[in-house]
C-alpha angles and dihedrals in degrees: 000000000000113000113259095024123104110214119224118257088208097055101096101145115135094220133016112261139152117251129221124297101216093101097053111131123214126213114195115219131190123285092032092294121137143178127215118203131190117172117211095011094149121068119206090030093154092060092043092052093050091047094051094047092050103036109033113094095237119192138182123236136199122211137187112255127172106316101347150027117270137185115260103242096232139039119260145201127177128203112197126208108294096020115125111247120236095252130027090229088065089055087053091048093051091048092049092050092047090052095045095049097035096111094050100035098037093208138051130265105254110169134054126205117191127200127190114205103194097190141332092297091067115084148140121240127228110295146130125231089242103135107114122003094348089076093067108014138056112257142152138246117193118200126194115191128207128183131013114013117256130181119255106200128195134194137170111265106289093355137103129287109280103166137032133182121196093217107210138186109311095358124149128214124178120191112201148160111037092337097119095054103031100037136042129216134198145174102221126213116255131205092207118100103271131179127221127291135189122204125195116202118196116199138176122244117302097006116125 
């Protein structure tokens, strides 16, 4: 298993696979935004985590911020529409999510963005996925988490933190409605000893 990550004694699935979505729980937010949460959605999460860490072509990025160029505090990999995903179980997960949310979303999830948080120093700052259609239209972003739990925090645009999800190994979170343009989300840094985590974000066409 990957150094720094404690595998689950309860994860005994033979092969990685998404579970059912009947038990997903929705939390309404202001401005017609909402969050769905389903802990432990993915079976075989230990194997999936190890596979993603070892096989995904992770890369570092630098971005302009304020008056300089800084390192992005996590490793990244992007799979565009039509690209094969790094494990067939992720293809199954994306298809299951597309089917479950078809009536609300009106289109399938087609891309996958992956982030590798190596320890507590890696993070993502407050933001909304509002480049593209998410700036003006309701949409969804589905996140599956593998590895060490990290907090996903949410706040109304420009406000204070109002929601937090301790995303654990194999957990699912879906942010929908107006969430990407009226709320912000983040994975804060932590000073506590923290092992690695991989997140997989499924998005519809032209949502970044």
